[in-house]
C-alpha positions in Angstrom: 19.6 -27.6 27.9 18.1 -25.5 24.8 14.2 -25.1 24.7 12.5 -24.8 21.4 9.3 -23.4 21.1 7.1 -25.1 18.7 4.2 -22.9 17.4 1.0 -25.4 16.7 -1.8 -24.2 14.6 -5.3 -25.2 15.2 -6.9 -23.8 12.0 -6.8 -24.2 8.6 -7.3 -20.4 7.9 -4.7 -18.6 5.8 -4.4 -14.8 4.8 -6.5 -13.5 1.9 -4.5 -13.5 -1.5 -6.3 -10.0 -2.3 -5.1 -8.7 1.0 -1.5 -9.7 0.2 -1.5 -8.0 -3.1 -3.1 -5.0 -1.5 -0.4 -4.7 1.1 2.6 -5.4 -1.5 0.3 -2.5 -3.8 0.5 0.0 -0.8 3.8 -0.6 -0.2 5.1 0.0 -3.8 2.7 3.1 -3.8 4.3 4.4 -0.6 8.1 4.1 -2.0 6.9 5.7 -5.6 5.4 8.6 -3.3 8.3 8.6 -1.4 10.9 9.0 -4.4 8.6 11.5 -6.1 8.7 13.6 -3.3 12.3 13.3 -2.6 13.1 14.1 -6.3 11.0 16.9 -6.3 12.8 18.4 -3.4 15.9 17.9 -4.3 14.9 19.8 -7.9 13.4 22.6 -5.6 10.0 22.2 -7.6 11.5 22.2 -11.2 11.6 18.4 -11.2 10.7 16.9 -14.9 7.8 15.1 -15.7 9.1 11.7 -14.4 7.8 12.9 -11.0 3.9 13.2 -12.6 4.7 9.7 -13.5 6.1 8.2 -10.6 3.1 10.2 -9.1 0.3 8.6 -11.2 1.6 5.1 -11.4 2.0 5.4 -7.1 -2.1 6.9 -7.6 -2.8 4.0 -9.9 -1.3 1.4 -7.4 -2.8 3.0 -4.2 -6.3 2.7 -5.7 -6.1 -0.6 -7.4 -4.9 -1.6 -3.9 -7.5 0.0 -2.2 -10.1 -2.1 -3.5 -8.1 -5.2 -3.8 -7.8 -4.4 0.2 -11.6 -3.6 0.4 -12.9 -6.2 -1.6 -10.5 -9.0 0.3 -12.9 -8.6 3.9 -15.7 -10.6 1.6 -13.7 -13.8 2.0 -15.0 -15.8 4.6 -13.2 -17.7 7.6 -9.5 -16.1 6.7 -7.2 -14.1 8.5 -7.5 -10.4 7.8 -4.1 -9.0 8.8 -2.7 -8.3 5.4 -6.3 -6.6 4.6 -6.2 -3.9 7.1 -2.8 -3.4 6.6 -3.3 -3.0 2.9 -6.4 -1.1 2.9 -5.1 1.3 5.7 -1.7 1.8 3.7 -3.5 2.5 0.1 -5.8 4.6 1.9 -3.2 7.1 3.3 -1.2 7.0 0.0 -4.5 7.7 -1.8 -5.3 10.5 0.5 -1.7 11.9 0.7 -1.2 11.8 -3.3 -5.3 13.9 -3.5 -3.8 16.5 -0.9 -0.6 17.0 -3.2 -2.6 17.6 -5.9 -5.3 19.8 -4.2 -2.6 21.6 -2.9 -1.4 22.4 -6.4 -3.9 23.8 -7.4 
């Protein structure tokens, strides 16, 4: 006999839309950061301006995602899992890009 586990939901809470968007932006910014770093290391520091464009777009996405993630905590009676994940991811990517810029100066 096969037992099927049923999950019941006794609430009408949902994840915040801004939190999900923040997490998606953070993931895309993280991918851009990793791609830019890989291109820069493969070219031994002599990469074209494409690395700057990728880094700038990643910085802009992480900034927008960080702001969306922080503002998503204002929504009441919601689940905040994606809000936390998006805010932390965007914040780490944002700080990483700022650190890379500071090391380059």
